[in-house]
N, C-alpha and C positions, 0 to 999 in steps of 0.2 A: 364258493371259494374253497379250494383244498387246503390241507394243513400246511403245505409248503408255502403257498401264497400268503396264508395268514401269518406264518412265521416271518416271512419277508416283510410283510406290511408292518408287523410289530417292531421289527428291527429298524425300518425306515422311520417310524414314529418316534422311536427312542433316540435315534440320531438327530431327528428334527428338534426334539425337546432339548437335547443336550446342546446342540449348535445354537439354537435360539436363545437359550439361557446364557451361554457364553457370549453371544453377540450383544445381548442387552447389558450384560455386565461390562463388556468392553465399551459400549456406547455410553453408559453411565460414567465409567471411569474417565473417558475422554471429556465428557461434559464437566465433570467435577474438576479435572485438571485445568480446563479452560476457564472456569469461573473462579478458581483459586487465585489469590493475590500473587503478584510477581515480587521478586526480591532482587537485591543487588542493583546492577546497572539497569535492569528492566523495571525497577519499582518507580512509582509516580513520585514526582518531587516539585510540582508546580506550586507557586505561591499565590495567595489570594490577591485580587486587584480591586482598586477603588476608583471611581470616576464620578463625574457629574454630567450625565448625558442629557441632551435635548435634541429633538428632531423637528425639522421644519419640512412639512410636505410641500412639494413644488406642484401646485395645482395648475400652473400655466402649461405644464407638459400634458396636454389633453388630447382629445381625438383629432384636433387639427394637426398634431404632430405624429401621432401613432394610433393605429387601430386597436392597440392593446391597452389603451388608457383606462378603459372600464374594468380591466382585470388587474393590471399592475400599476404600481405607483413609484414615484421617485422622491427620495428624501435627501435633505442636506443635514449632516450631523454638525452640531455645535457643542463644544465643551463649555459648560457653564463657568463663568468667571475667567474664561480665556478668549474664546472666539466671539466676535461680535455677532449678534443675532439679526436676521433679516426682519424688516418691519412688517406690519400686518398687510400692507399693500403689496407684499411680495417684492420688495425692492432688494436687488442683489448687488447693490453698489459696494457692499462690504466684502465682496468676493475678490480679494486681492492676492490669494494664495495660488497654489498649484493644484489643479483638479485631479482627484483620484476617485476611482469608482470601485466600490465593494460589491461583490456578487455572492449572495448566500448560496448554500448548497441544497441538497435534497431535503425538502420540508424545513428549510432554514428560514431564519428571521432576518429582516433588515437591521434589527437592533444588534446583531452580532458584531457590527462594525465598531461598537462603542469602545471596546478595550484598546485596540490598536490606535484608533483615532484620538482617544483621550491621552494616551502615552505620547503620541507624536506632538500634540499641542503642548503638553507639559514640558517635554524636552526642548521644544523650540523656544517657548517663552521663558524658560528658566535658564537656558544655556546659550541659545543661538541669537537671541534678540540683540544683545550688545556686541555680537561678533567677536568673541575672544579669540586669542591665538590658538591654532591647532584645530579649529572647526571650519567646516565648509563656508567660505565667505559668500558664496552665491546661493545659500540655502534660503528657503522661504517656507512658511507654514503651509500645510496642505488643507485644501477644502475637500472634505470627505463627502462624497455622494454615495448613496446606497439604495438598492432596488428592493422594493417590497413585492414579492411574488406570491403573497398570500399562502406561503408555505407549500408551494407547488412540489409535486413529486417528480423531479427531473430524472431520477435514476430509474423510474418505472416506465416512462413514456417518452418516446423519441420526439413526437410532435410538440410536446411541452418544452423540451430542450431547445428545439428550433425557434419556438415562439419567444422564449427568453432571449436568445441570441439576437434575433431580429429586433426585438424591443430595445435591447441595450445599445445596439448600433445607432438607433434613432435617438436614444437617450444621450449618447456621447455627442451627437450632432447638436442636440439642444444645449447640453452643458457647455460646449465650446462657444455657442452663441451667447451665453450669459456673460462671457468675457470680451465680447466683440468691441465694446467701447473702452476697454482698459488700454493703458499705454502700450503694454506689451502682451497682446492676446496670445494665449497658448494655441497650438495646433494639434496637441495630443494630450491624452490622459494616461495616468498610471492605473493599471488594473490589479486589484487584489481579490482573488477568488478563493472561496472555501469549498472543499469537497467537489460536488458536481459543478459548482460555480467556476472552478478552474477549467473544467472541460468546456463549459459555455464560452469562456473567454477565447478558447482555441477555435471554437465553431464560429464565433463572431468574425474573425479575420477572414474566414473562407466564404462568407455570404456576399451576395451582390450588393447589399445596401451598406457594406463596410466603407467608411471614408478613408481613403489612402492616408497613411502616416498618422492616423488618429490614436493609435496605440503603439507605444514603443517599449514598455516595460510591463511584464506580467509576473506577479508573484502568486503562486498557488499554495494553499495549505491543505494537505491530505486530499489531493485530487487524483482520481483514477485515470491517468493519461494512457497507460499501457493496455488496459482491458476494461470492458464494461463490468461493473460489479455485479449486475443482475442481467440475465439473458432471457427474461420473460417476454420481451417485446422485440420483434424483428426490426422495427424502425430504429431502435437504439443501436443495434449492431450495424445497420446500414450507415448511420451517421458517423459512428466511430470509424468505419472503413473509409468513408469518403473524406473525412477530416484528416485522418492519418495519411491518406494518399496525398492530400493537398499540402500538408506540412512536409512530407517526405520530398515531394517535388520542389518545394520552396528552398530546401537546403541541399538538393542534389547537385553535384558539380557538373553533371553531364549536360552538354548542349542539347537543346530540344526546340522543335518548332511548335510544340503543344501550347496552345493559347493559355490554358489553365495553369500550366507549369510556369509560364512567363509571368502571369499575374501573381502566382504564389511567391516567386523569387522576389518580385518588386515589393510585395507586402511584408515579407518575413525577414528580409535582409538586415534590417536594423532593430528587430525585436529581440529583447532578452527575456528569457523565460526561466524562472527559478522555481523548482518544485521542492517544497518542504514537507516532510512526512514525519509523523509521530512515532513510527516504528511499531514495536510489538504491542504496545499498550492500546493501539487503535483496534477496538473490538467491532467496528462496523465495516471497515475496509481493509483488505490485505495490503500491507505497506508495499509489497512488491509491485502493485498496480500503479504506483505513483512514479515509476521510473520513466524517463523520456530520452535516454541516451540513444535509442534507436531512431529517433525523429530529429532531435535538436543537437547540433554539433557543439563541442566544448566552447567554441567561440561565442555561442549565443545562449548557453544555458547549462544547467546541471541539476541533479537531484541530490538532496542532502537529508540526512536523518537528524532529528533534533538531539539525539544522544551525543552527537559530535560537535554541535554548534557551541563555540566558546561561551562559557558562562551559563549555558542552558543545561546541557549534560543530563537530560532526563527524557525518557519517552513520554509522549503526550497522547491522550486519547482523542477520539475524533472530534468531539465538541470542545474540549478544553484547549485545542490548538489555536483557537481564535482569541482566548483570553489569558493563557498562561503568562504569568508576569515576566519570567525570564525571556521567553521567546518574543513577546510583544516589544520588549526593550530592544532586542536585536533587530527586529523588523523595522521599528520606528527609527532607530539610528541609521539603518541602511537607506531608508526612504529619504531622510534628511541629507545624507551624504551624497546621494546621486542627484539631488536637486540642483538645477542650474537655472535660476530665474531669468538670467540674461538671454537664454537660448529660447527660440520659438517652441522647441519641444519641451522646455522646462526641465530637462534632464541633461546630463552629460552624454558624451558620445558612447556608442556601444562598448568600445574597448575599456573606457574608464568605468562605466557602469559595471561591467563584468569584473573588473579588478576590485571594485568596492564590494560587490556581492561575495566574491571569493574570500575577502578579508573578514567579512562579517559572519559568514555562514559556514566556512570550512575550518577545520581544526588547525590548518597551517602546516601539517606534516605531509600532506599529499604532494606527490610529484607535480600535480596540476597547478599547485600554488607556487611552485618555484619561480615562475615567471614574474611574480609580484614581489619577490624578496629584494631588499636593498642590495644585498650581496650579489645577486644575480645581475642587476642592472649596472652595477659599478658606477654610481653617480659621479658627476663632475666635481661636486663639492667634496673636498678632501680635508682631513685633519693632518696637519704636519706635527709630528711628535718628536721631541728631542729628549733623549733619555740618558741617564747615567748607567753605564754597564754594570756598576756595582749594585744598583737597585733592581736589576732584572733577575727574576727567578725563572730559570729555564725548566719547563716541565716536559719530561720525556714522554715519548709515545707509549701508551699503555699505563702511564702513571696518572693518578687522579689528583686534581687540584681541589683542596678542601678549604673553604673559607667559612669561619664562624665569627660571631660578634667579638671584636677585639683581637681576633687571631687571623692576621693577614701575613702570609709568607713573605710577600714583597709588594711594594707599590705597583710594580709591573710584573705580571706573570705571563710568560711568553711560551707559546707552543710553536715550534719550528715545523713547517709543513714540508713533507718530502715531495719530490717531483712526482706528478701523477704517472709518469712513465715507470717509476720505480715501484710504487705501491699505491693502492687505493686506501684512503683513510676516511674516517667518520669523526666529526667533532660533535660532542654532546655537552650540553650545559643545562643544569637544573638549579633553580634558585627559588627561595621562598619570597623573594622581593622582585619587583619588576626591574627590568634592565633600564638603567638611567642614562642620561646624556653626559658625555665628558665635556667639561667646561674648563676654560683656562684659569678661572678665578677660584676653583675649588679643588686644586690638585693636592690638597693636604686634608685627608680624612673624608673620603666620599661616604655619603650615607646610602648610596645605592651602587650595586655592581655595574660595571660598564664593560661592553664587549666591542672590540675593534678588529677588523680584518685589515691587514697591512702588507705592504711591500717595503723591504729595506731599501734605504736611499744612501747614496754616497755623500751628498751635500744638500743643504737647504739655503735658499737665498735669504740674505739677511733681512730683507724687507717683508718676508712672508709672515703670515699669521701663524705663529708657532705656539704650541703648548709645551712649556719647558719644564722638565722634571729634573733638570741639572741644578747644581749649586756651585759655590766657589771651590769646593773640595773635589769636584768631579775631575777625573783624570782621563777617562775614556768615554767618548760620546757615541751613542748609537742613534741613528735617525730613521724614522719610519714615515711612510705616506699611507694614511689609514682612512677607512670609512667607518662611521658609527652605525652599527646594525641593530640598534635598540628596537627599531620598528619590526624586526624579524622575529621578536620573541612571541611565543605562543602561550596564551593563558590556558592552564590545565588544572584539573581538580586537586585539591589539597589531599595529601596522603601522609598523615602523621599520627603519632600516638593520640588517641582520643577522637580520631576521625572515623565515623561509621557510615556516613552517607555522602553522596555527591552534592546534595542540596546545601550542605553546610557551607561550602565555598562557592556556590553558584551566585549569579547576580542577585543581590539582596540578602545574601547569607551572612552569618555572624563571623565567619572566619575568612581570612584572605586566601586566595588561590596560590598555586605555584606557577612558575613561568619556566618555559623550556625552549631551547634552540637546538636544532639539529642541522648540520651541513654535511653533504657528501662531497666526493671528489669533483663532481660536476661543477659545483660552485667554488670549492676551495682551490681548484687548479689556477684560478686567476691571482692567487695570493701566495705569499711564502711564510706569513706569520699570523698567528692569532694572539691577541693580547687581552687579558682580563685584568681589570683594575677595580678598586673599590674595597672598602672594609666592612660593609654592611652596617655601618654606624658604630663608631667607637664608643659613643656615649649611650648606645641603646641598651636597655635592660631586657630586651626580648631575646632570650637565649634560644628561641626556636628558629631564629633566622640562620640561613646557611646558603652556601653556594658550592656546587660540585661541577667540575668541568673535566673533560677527558678527551684526548685525541687517541683513537684506537684504530687498529687495522680493520678495514671494512669487512673482510672475510671472517674475522674473529667475532664479529657482532651479528652475523647472519647464519642461521641454522635452518635445516630442512628436516621435517618428519616425513619420510617418504612413503608411509603406509597409504594405500588407496582406501576408498570408501568401504569396500568389503572388509579389508583388514581392520579398519577402525571399528567396524560393526561387530566383528567376531572376537577379536582379541585386544583391541585398543592399541595404544602406542605408549612407549616409555622412552624418556630422553633425559640425559644428565647433562647439565651445563658445566662447563669447565671451571676449575678453581680460580683462574685468573680472568673471570668474566668481566666484560666492560660495564660501564654505567648503564647502558641500554643495549638490549639484544633483541633482535627480531627473529621469531620462529615462524616459518612458513609451513602451513599444513595443506599441501596441494589436494589431498583427498577430501578435505572438508569444504565442499562448495554448494551443498544443498540447503535451500531455505526451509525445508520441511523436517530438518533434523536438529535436535538439540545436542550439544556436546558438553561433557563434564570434564573440567580441568582441575587437577589436584597438584598443588605445589608442596613439596616436602623439603625440609631442611635437616641438617645433621642434628642428632639428639643433644650435642653439647653446645648448640648455638646460644642457648639462654645463659650458659655459665661463663661465656666469654666476657672479657672486660670491654670489648669494643661495643660502642653504642651507636647504632646507625642514626644519621641525622633525619632520615625520613623513612616511612614505611613503604615496603615494596608495593608497586602498583602496576597494572597491566593496561596497555592500550590495545584493544581489539579493533582491527581495522580491515577494510576491504575497499576496493575501487569499483566504480561503475556499477551501481551508484555508490556515492561516497558515504560510507557508514563507519562511524567510530563509536566505540563504547569504552568507558573507563571503569576499571575494577580497582578500587582503592583498598589500602590496608589489608593486603593479602595475608599478612601474619595473623590477623584476627579471624580471618575466614579463608582458609587455604583451599576450600573447594568452591570453584566458580562454575556457574552454569552459563554456557556460551550459546546464545541464539544469534543467528546471522541472516542477512538477506542477500543471497547469492543468486544462483540459477533457480528460478521459481517456475511452477506450472503456469502455462497459458500466457507467459510474458516473454517478449523477445529478448534474446541475449546475443552478444557479439560472438561470432564464430572465431574462436581462438582456443589456445590450449586451456584445458580445464584448470591447469595449475595456476593460471593467472587469476582465476576466480577463487582460488583457495583462501582459506581463513588465515589471517596473520595475527599473531599475538606478540606484542613488543613489551618486554619486561624491563622495568626500571628498578634497580635494586642497589642499595649501598651495602655491598657484600663485605663479609668478614674476611680479612686478608688470609689467604692460604687455608681457610677452613670451611668455607661455605660451599660445599658440594650440593647444589640444588638439583632435585629430581622432579621431573614433570611427567605426569601421567594424563593421558587424554583418551577418552572413550565416548562412544555415542550413547546418549541417554534416551533409550527408546520410550521409557515411560513419559518423560517430559516432552518427547517428540509428538505424542498423541495430541497435545493441546494445539500444536501448530497446524494440525490438519483441519481444524474446525472452520476457520475463515476461508481457507483456500478451497475447501471441498464441501461447503454447505449446500451447494446446488447438486452435488453428487448424491445426496440423500434421496432426492426425487428420482433421478435417473436410475439409480440402483434399485430402489424399491419398486418402481414401475417395471423394470426389467424382470425382477423376481416374480411379480404378479403375473406378468406375461408368460414366464416360464411355467408357472403353475397352471395357467390356462392351456398351454400346449399339452400337458399331460392329462388335464381334465377332458379336453376335446378328443384326445386319443382314446381315452377310456370310454367316452360317450359314443365314439364311432364303433367301438368294439362291442359294447353292451347295450347301447341305446338308453343308458342311464347316466345322467350327469352327476359326477361324484362331488363330494364336498371340497371346499377350497383347501382344507388340510390334507386331503389326498394328494392334490397337486404339489403342495409343499413337501410332503413326505417322499414323493417320487423324486423331487429335486435332491433330497437327502439320501437317496439310495447310494450305497458305496461307490458304484461305478459312475453314476451320473454326477454325484457330488465331487468325486475326484477329478472327473473330466472338466467340470466347470472351474474348479480351483486351478487346474493345470492351464486351462485356456486363459484365465485371468492373469496368471503368473507370467505367461509369455507375451501377453498383450503389452505390458510395460516396456520391455526391451525392443519389441519389433515396431511399436508405434513411434519410435524416435528415428526410424530409418527413413532417410529423405525420399528415395524413390517410392516407397509405400505411402508416405505422406502426400506426395503429389497425386498418386492414384486415388487415395481417399478423398482428396480435395476435389478431384474431377467428378466423382460419383456422388458427392454430397448434394442432396436436393436443394439446399439453400444456395449453393453455388450455381447449380443448373438453372435456378430461377433468376439469379443475378450474378453475373460473372465478376462483378466488382467486389463481392463479398467472399474473399478468399480466406482460407484457414492457414495460409503460409505467410512468411515474412515478405515485406515489399522489396527487400534487397537480399542478395546472397551473402552480404557481410554479417547478417543476423539470422538467427534461427528461431522459429516459433513452434512450440509443441502444443497443438490445439486439440489433439485427439486423445480419447480415453482420459487418463489422469494427467496428461501433459507433462510426464516425467522424463527427464533426460538420464536419470540415474538407473542403470540396469540392475544395480544391486538392490533396489527397492521394489523388486518384483512382488513382494508379499503384500504391498499396500492394497492392490486390487482384491485379493482374497479376504483381507481384513475388512474392507468395506462391504464385501458380499456377505460375510458372516454377520456383521452388524445390521445390514439391510434385512437379512433373513429374520433376525430377532425383532426388528422394528415392524416388519410386515406381519409376523405372527402375533405380536402384541396388538397391532391394529385390528387384525381379524377377530381376536378374542374380545377386544373392547367393543367392536361393532356388534358382535354376536350377543354379548351380554346386554349392551344398550338396547338392541333390537328386541330381545326377549323381555326385558323389563318394560319397555314401552308397549309391546304387544300384550303383556299380562295386564297392564293398567287399562289398555283399550278394551280387552275382553271383559274386565270387571265393569267398566263404564257402560258397555253395551248391554250387559245383563241387567244393570240397574235401570236402564231406560225402559226395559220391558216392552220392547216393540211388539205390537200385535201382529198376528199372522196376516191381517188385512194390509197393514202397512208394509209388511215384507213382500206382499204380492201385488204391489202397485204396478199398473201396466207400463211396460217398457221403460224402466228407469235407466237401463243401459243405453238406450237410444238417446235419452236426454243428455246423459254424461258424454256420450260420444260426440254429440253436436257441440257441447261446450268445449271439449278438447280441441275439436277442429277449429272453432272460433279462436281459442287461445293460441293455437299454433299459427294461424293466419295473422293474428295481431302481433305476435312476436316477430314473425318474418317481415311484417310491414314496418315496424319501428326500428329494426336493426339497421337497415340501409340509410335511414335518415336521422336517427337520434341515438339509440342505445348501442353500445359495443356488443359484439356477440358473446363476450365473456359473461354478460348478464344472463343471457339465455342459457349458458352452460351451468351457471349456479342454480338456476331454476330447474334445469334438467337433473342435477344432482339431488335436489330436494324431492323432485318427483320420483326418482329412482329409490330414494330412501323411504318414501311413503309406500312405494310399491313393495319393498321388502317387508315393511311392517304389516301391510295387508296380508302378505303371504304367511307371515308368522302368526297373525291373528286367526287366519283360517287354518286351524291346527291339523286338519286332515289332508292338507294339500300335498300333492306329489312332491317328494323331497328333491327331485331333480330340478324342479322349477325354482325352489328356494336356493339350492346350491348355485345354480346358474346366475340368478339375479344378485345373490350375495357376492359372487366373484366379480360380476360386472360393476357392482357398487364399489368394491374395493379398488378396482382400476380407476373408476371415475373420481373417487375421492383423492387418490394420489395424483391425478392430473389436475385437480382443482387448484392447488397452490400456484400453478402456472398462470391461471386466469385471474386470480384475485388482485394482483397489483394494478392491472389496467382498470378493473372495476373500482378500486380505491381512488384512482385518478378521476374516473367518471363521477363518482359520488362527491369528491372534493370540488370538482368544477360546478356541480349542481348547487352546492352550498354557497358558492360565490356568484351564482347566476351567470355562468360563462359556458358557452357551447364551443368545445374544442373539436376540430375535425380529427376523427380517429382513423382516417384513411383505410388501411387494410382491416382494421377492427370493425368496420361496418360491412364487411363481406359476409352476407348471410349464408353463402355456400360453406363457410368455415364452421357452421353450426347446424345447417339444415339436416344432414344425416343423423346427427345426435337427437335432434328434436323429433324427427320422424320415427326413429327407433324407440324413443320413450313413448311416443303415442302408440306405436305398434305393441309395446309391452304392457299397455294398460290392462290387458286381459290375462296377465300372468303367463306369458308364453315362454317356452324354452327354445333352444336351438332346434331347427328342423333337421330331419335326416339329410345327410349329405352323400352325394356320389363320391367315388374315389378321387375324381379330378378336383371336385370342390373341396374335399377334405385336404388334399395336398396343397391347393392354393391357400386355404385357411392357415395351415401349419407353416407354409413358407412365409406368408405375410407376418404371422406372429413371430417367427424366427428373425425376420428382417427388422421388425419393431424392437426386438430385444437387442439386436446388433446396433441399431441406431441409438438407442438409449445409452448403451455402454460407450460407443465410440464417439458419437457426436453430441450426445444429450446434455453434457455438462455445459458446453459453450453455445449450444443451439437449443436451449431448453424449450423455447416456445414451439418448436417443431414437434415436440412430443404430443402436444394437443392436436396438431394437424394430422398426425399419424393415427391418433385415436378417432378423429373424425372420419378418416379413410376406413378404419376398422368398422365403424358403425355403418358406413356406406356398404361395405362388403356384406355385413350381417343382414342389411336390408335386402340386398340382392339374393342372399340365401333364402330369406323368408318369402320373397315374392316369387322366386323360382319354384320353391316348394309348393306355394299356393297354386301356381299355374299347373304344376305336375298333378296336384290333387284334383284340380278342375278337369284336366284332360282325362284323368282316370274315371271320374264321376260320369263324364259325358260318354 
């Protein structure tokens, strides 16, 4: 090697060291940020729960009902002291409630049902039993059934998922049979699914053994509907694809003669599906995967984040979502409200169920909830109001009505609504007390505020039911026809002095929440007057109570920050709110629509704000919101913490999103403030927080670690093979990595990865990549594209829609380079340590020369290897999955490397080659481990699960034969120019597949390695034949 080559090599090594160090620092920083606790609206706030659980196993559900009885079990939950227990003879005569089935998730327990089941029983027996006014008169307690899957790994193995779905359909048939002798037997059950249990519930409906109309309500908790969380098993992806197609056809409005589509429409038409997700605190599953808007229309379901559910207001981690006190209260209330014991389905109609679900799980500010508002329906029951004109306080548009204890401007505060043709207006009301009912017997000194939407009348019939505010001294009478809209009030978190967390006013908190109402012109156009009454309690000593109401111009309460994503990333955005700002203002940020970016918001007030005599009645708070899915977050007491970290779930990698303007996905922040008159110029600064954005990459791209690291190892092999072809010496793995870091190659790689992000979202290219995907070529139903043109799905490379995020690919490559370098050095150090210990042990054994020269030991070992290979190939098709053989092969290759290291004088080319091959095998190993975990788990419960494609011995045969071939420490044979080009072309395609397809089709990385081994065998046997011909 000349001095120029040595200098170039040293430069490459230096760049490799620098880049690897930077990559490891970046990787550690990302992991540190991910494990660091969250604050503000993303901090945990669940309360501890208590219950008295008991479980009765239903042994009658045996092999005569299902072939899975020896593996799975069915239990009936009973709350001690509440629910009657079945007797020892398994009598179920006490089952008089509504059947509901709980489905645990991946490695979940049947006991996870206890929290929601206990709360439902408590609420029913404490509140519903005597049927007080205001509660559902047709409610009945629920009989909670739960499946024991022996903590099966449904996220790892598709066949296991199908087994569970088939078993549960048979379980539902059995459960319904338990009620056959009751007076009103049910014909359906409610399904509650956690994690993968929610996916199982969707699979159930698509199976042949599904009983028509046996499921009409599904509530899922943290269930990955939009994408499989792990892609190590091809069967999982096939099931997802088939079930998604079934559900899409079920809700597709197009007429079709397809038999499956007709079955899907019949089965799904009356099913409601609510997907509840815990948001950012879920460290097991990306919350983006829980969306189902691309499959289920708004008439049948929606996705909601727990941060926006009234009274919950907290993100919830993956396991806590089944027991969180605030959420279980909401779920239990919803279950009891949808119950209709008089119906054969034991629930109300789809329309009413959806209305109840919206009221329980959505914040109430969404346009989607407008259809449920009293003001929207304009009910037939009206309040006729007779008022004294002298008692009316007319509040002008843009003027705030402020009511505090003992300070009421007038008994009747009236907002005159302009004609919608003249101007669009928005009415906002905020109160520390719930909106009460206006009654005719308490029109003097109301203890709660009351809100009415009215139309002015000329006359009222004398015999009408009138609420009269007039007296003997009244000279001018004004009459109104009104509706009471107290049910339209939305519970929101408290934001006052001394409020520091959302949990303080959530369900079970020490402080009372606030209540708010908002109407726009769409609703207000039906009325000409808004009336606010009530004094918040004249006798109350609670000076913190207040009411603020305002009628404002709609355009004055809507603002846009027009900077796009690139602008937000480079310079941020600054926006000043006007002096005469209304009570609530919505600021739309069209450029902020990415789920993998965090945003930092800073609110600034004038310096003299604290010196003013004006005392706000509440602290400024922000409602962060977005639609589809419905995500709301509350940031309270902004004065105490004026820097807010905003994380959102908008357009996310590998999940379908509706094709519409990106602006519609933009982040919205609605600011509620009691501004200082004429002084409070509020400034808002928004920028992208790249540091905190790193933590958002972990869950969404955990599988990218494998695909990027494998691709880097393969790239190193490309340069190693090139050097081997030129010099007949196989270089060290570090040589391959240093070649990657040569300035020209490294720059080319970073440039390629940078342009992959923008071009991979181009639809024609996506269609082409889908056609040439070997997974699609194998099964045309497994497509990488959305099922409909109304939605778009980015499945390739990093799955990004944001062209401005071109740098994410290079960042992952740099981190991957650091991880691969660390893996190599760790492997080398571990191998040398084990080899040194082995050499010492061999010396101590003091083997005699006679023992060393035993006749033909190699032949004996060769025979044993052949027997071992034949044994493995025999058991794979009938018992073991091929992943077991792969793990054995990795162990054999590891031993082979140690043997080479022990033989200190061995040719370095052999060591370098086998060490590089071991590096590749070890990074392919994680793809095979999950299926092996399922196999071992099934062995422990004495169950034989059919592994279908995992028993294909051809998927491992080349690997086994290559390991047997390498038992004598062989290296690559000499290659002709043609074979060299084929080898390099295959390695290049392998790199391409890992980067473009590998994250969503991870399991195919193993199959490509298997093909690589097959090609290496061809090279060896061809070389052997050439040698034989030469000898002859």
